[in-house]
C-alpha positions as CSV (number, residue, x, y, z in Angstrom):
1,X,4.5,-10.5,17.0
2,X,7.4,-8.0,17.0
3,X,9.1,-9.6,14.0
4,X,7.2,-10.7,10.9
5,X,9.2,-13.2,8.8
6,X,8.7,-13.2,5.0
7,X,10.3,-15.6,2.5
8,X,13.2,-13.4,1.7
9,X,13.1,-10.6,4.3
10,X,11.9,-9.8,7.8
11,X,9.9,-6.9,9.2
12,X,10.5,-5.6,12.7
13,X,7.3,-3.9,13.9
14,X,7.7,-3.6,17.7
15,X,7.4,0.2,17.7
16,X,5.4,0.9,14.5
17,X,2.0,2.4,14.8
18,X,0.4,-0.1,12.4
19,X,1.5,-3.7,12.1
20,X,1.8,-5.9,9.0
21,X,-1.7,-6.9,8.0
22,X,-3.8,-8.4,5.1
23,X,-4.2,-5.0,3.5
24,X,-0.4,-4.6,3.1
25,X,-0.1,-8.2,1.9
26,X,-2.7,-7.7,-0.8
27,X,-1.5,-4.4,-2.1
28,X,2.1,-5.4,-2.1
29,X,1.3,-8.5,-4.0
30,X,-1.0,-6.8,-6.6
31,X,1.0,-3.7,-7.5
32,X,2.3,-3.9,-11.1
33,X,5.9,-2.6,-11.1
34,X,7.3,-4.1,-14.3
35,X,9.2,-1.4,-16.3
36,X,8.9,1.2,-13.4
37,X,12.1,2.9,-12.4
38,X,11.3,5.1,-9.3
39,X,8.6,4.5,-6.7
40,X,7.3,6.7,-3.8
41,X,5.6,4.9,-0.9
42,X,3.3,7.3,1.0
43,X,2.8,6.4,4.7
44,X,5.3,3.6,4.5
45,X,4.9,2.4,8.1
46,X,7.2,-0.6,8.6
47,X,8.2,-0.4,5.0
48,X,6.6,-3.8,4.2
49,X,5.0,-2.8,0.9
50,X,8.1,-1.2,-0.4
51,X,10.0,-4.3,0.5
52,X,7.5,-6.5,-1.3
53,X,7.7,-4.3,-4.5
54,X,11.5,-4.3,-4.2
55,X,11.5,-8.0,-4.2
56,X,9.4,-8.1,-7.4
57,X,11.3,-5.4,-9.3
58,X,15.2,-5.8,-9.1
59,X,16.0,-2.3,-10.4
60,X,13.4,-0.1,-8.8
61,X,14.6,2.8,-6.7
62,X,12.2,3.4,-3.8
63,X,11.7,6.5,-1.6
64,X,9.4,5.9,1.4
65,X,7.8,8.7,3.3
66,X,6.6,8.1,6.9
67,X,5.3,10.8,9.3
68,X,5.6,8.8,12.6
69,X,9.1,8.9,14.0
70,X,9.2,5.4,15.6
71,X,7.7,3.9,12.5
72,X,10.2,5.7,10.3
73,X,13.0,4.3,12.5
74,X,11.8,0.8,12.2
75,X,11.3,1.2,8.4
76,X,14.9,2.3,8.1
77,X,16.0,-0.8,10.2
78,X,13.9,-3.0,7.9
79,X,15.3,-1.5,4.8
80,X,18.9,-1.6,6.0
81,X,18.6,-5.4,6.8
82,X,16.9,-6.3,3.6
83,X,18.7,-7.7,0.4
84,X,17.8,-4.5,-1.4
85,X,19.1,-1.9,1.0
86,X,20.9,0.1,-1.7
87,X,17.7,0.9,-3.5
88,X,15.5,1.8,-0.5
89,X,15.4,5.2,1.3
90,X,13.1,6.3,4.1
91,X,12.2,10.0,4.7
92,X,10.6,11.0,7.9
93,X,8.1,13.7,6.8
94,X,4.5,14.7,6.4
95,X,3.7,13.8,2.8
96,X,1.8,17.0,2.4
97,X,5.0,18.9,3.1
98,X,7.3,16.5,1.3
99,X,9.4,18.1,-1.5
100,X,11.6,16.4,-4.1
101,X,13.2,17.1,-7.5
102,X,12.1,13.7,-8.6
103,X,9.0,12.5,-10.3
104,X,7.9,9.0,-9.9
105,X,6.4,6.5,-12.3
106,X,5.0,4.5,-9.4
107,X,3.3,5.9,-6.3
108,X,1.7,3.6,-3.8
109,X,-0.1,4.0,-0.5
110,X,-2.0,2.2,2.2
111,X,-3.5,5.5,3.3
112,X,-5.1,6.5,6.6
113,X,-8.7,6.0,5.6
114,X,-11.0,5.3,8.5
115,X,-12.8,8.6,8.0
116,X,-16.3,7.1,8.9
117,X,-15.1,5.6,12.3
118,X,-14.5,6.8,15.8
119,X,-11.0,7.7,16.5
120,X,-8.6,5.3,18.2
121,X,-7.8,6.6,21.7
122,X,-4.0,6.0,21.0
123,X,-2.9,9.0,19.1
124,X,-0.3,7.3,16.9
125,X,-2.7,4.6,15.7
126,X,-5.4,7.2,15.1
127,X,-2.9,9.2,13.1
128,X,-2.0,6.2,11.0
129,X,-5.6,5.1,10.5
130,X,-7.7,8.3,10.1
131,X,-8.3,10.2,6.9
132,X,-8.0,13.7,8.5
133,X,-4.2,13.0,8.9
134,X,-4.1,12.8,5.1
135,X,-7.2,14.2,3.5
136,X,-8.3,12.6,0.2
137,X,-8.2,15.8,-1.8
138,X,-4.8,17.0,-0.5
139,X,-3.4,13.5,-1.0
140,X,-4.3,13.4,-4.7
141,X,-3.2,17.0,-5.3
142,X,0.2,16.0,-4.0
143,X,0.3,12.7,-6.0
144,X,-0.6,14.7,-9.1
145,X,2.5,16.9,-8.5
146,X,4.9,13.9,-8.3
147,X,3.4,11.3,-10.7
148,X,5.0,11.0,-14.1
149,X,2.6,11.3,-17.0
150,X,3.0,7.7,-17.8
151,X,3.0,6.6,-14.1
152,X,0.6,4.6,-12.0
153,X,-0.8,5.2,-8.4
154,X,-1.9,2.2,-6.4
155,X,-4.0,2.5,-3.2
156,X,-6.2,0.3,-0.9
157,X,-9.3,1.7,0.7
158,X,-12.5,0.5,2.3
159,X,-15.0,-0.4,-0.4
160,X,-17.6,1.8,1.4
161,X,-15.5,4.8,0.9
162,X,-14.3,4.1,-2.7
163,X,-16.4,6.8,-4.3
164,X,-14.8,9.6,-2.4
165,X,-11.3,8.3,-3.5
166,X,-12.5,8.1,-7.1
167,X,-13.8,11.7,-6.9
168,X,-10.5,12.9,-5.4
169,X,-8.5,11.1,-8.1
170,X,-10.6,12.5,-10.9
171,X,-10.0,16.0,-9.5
172,X,-6.4,15.8,-10.6
173,X,-7.1,13.9,-13.8
174,X,-6.3,10.4,-12.5
175,X,-8.5,7.6,-13.6
176,X,-8.8,3.9,-12.5
177,X,-7.3,1.3,-14.7
178,X,-7.6,-1.4,-12.1
179,X,-10.4,-1.8,-9.6
180,X,-10.0,-4.9,-7.5
181,X,-12.7,-5.6,-4.9
182,X,-11.5,-7.6,-1.9
183,X,-14.0,-10.1,-0.3
184,X,-12.9,-11.5,3.1
185,X,-15.0,-14.7,2.8
186,X,-16.7,-16.1,-0.2
187,X,-20.3,-15.0,-0.4
188,X,-19.7,-11.9,1.7
189,X,-19.5,-8.3,0.7
190,X,-16.4,-6.5,-0.5
191,X,-14.5,-5.0,2.4
192,X,-11.6,-3.3,0.5
193,X,-11.0,-1.9,-2.9
194,X,-7.6,-1.7,-4.5
195,X,-7.2,0.9,-7.3
196,X,-4.6,1.4,-9.9
197,X,-4.8,5.0,-11.2
198,X,-3.3,6.4,-14.4
199,X,-3.5,9.7,-16.3
200,X,-5.3,8.0,-19.2
201,X,-9.0,7.4,-19.2
202,X,-9.6,3.9,-20.4
203,X,-11.8,0.9,-19.8
204,X,-11.5,-0.2,-16.2
205,X,-10.4,-3.8,-15.3
206,X,-12.9,-4.6,-12.6
207,X,-12.5,-7.9,-10.7
208,X,-13.0,-9.6,-7.4
209,X,-10.5,-11.4,-5.2
210,X,-11.7,-13.6,-2.3
211,X,-9.4,-14.2,0.6
212,X,-11.1,-17.1,2.2
213,X,-13.5,-19.8,1.1
214,X,-16.8,-20.4,2.9
215,X,-15.0,-23.1,4.9
216,X,-12.6,-20.5,6.3
217,X,-9.6,-21.8,4.4
218,X,-7.5,-19.5,2.2
219,X,-8.7,-19.4,-1.4
220,X,-6.5,-20.8,-4.1
221,X,-6.2,-17.4,-5.7
222,X,-5.0,-15.7,-2.4
223,X,-2.4,-18.6,-1.8
224,X,-1.1,-18.3,-5.3
225,X,-1.0,-14.5,-5.1
226,X,1.1,-14.3,-1.9
227,X,3.2,-17.5,-2.2
228,X,6.4,-15.7,-3.1
229,X,6.2,-13.6,0.1
230,X,5.0,-15.8,3.0
231,X,7.9,-17.1,5.1
232,X,5.9,-20.2,5.9
233,X,3.7,-21.3,2.9
234,X,0.0,-21.1,3.6
235,X,-2.0,-24.0,2.3
236,X,-5.5,-24.8,1.2
237,X,-5.5,-28.1,3.2
């Protein structure tokens, strides 16, 4: 599918290394952006998560950094053709070399995290998917440089790798406020974890979100979470 239609915007993804998927849908729906003024999207891809957050926050200024040239071009196209084009900017750059005079009170990323898996033969997909393109330690060191002291950093990672991301965050004095474990099908194991990190160490809000019930239908929680984004409403029955 070269164009993914949402309720209020569309995402062209013909050339992007990574297409719109459930990870992006979950992260974009769960990010808390109320009261935030400036956001940095690291590894923006098609720009889908930035667009979802822009829909939720009518005043947020968003800078999206994307390394891959074709993906950055499509991200720019998607931003330009959205209702929020005056608040969205894409920068083609390696995040580890990205420089800005700004600090951000919201940093978000669906990072390349498949560090325990074999590399994809296609270089662009491998670059988008694999942790060695954006090492955990280096990622958080850069986040620590740009994150406002009252800001929040949101990421989604495989649950099996969550401890390495927790260690990386703690290395720059970032601590989880939100820890949401994603279960693909009720009764199964968690497959992803969404973290919301802050500079303050406090009690962590740990919860579970189930995408599908045991009968294979979407859970009521998932339908309710994503209903303001889906172009065609998904239903339980």
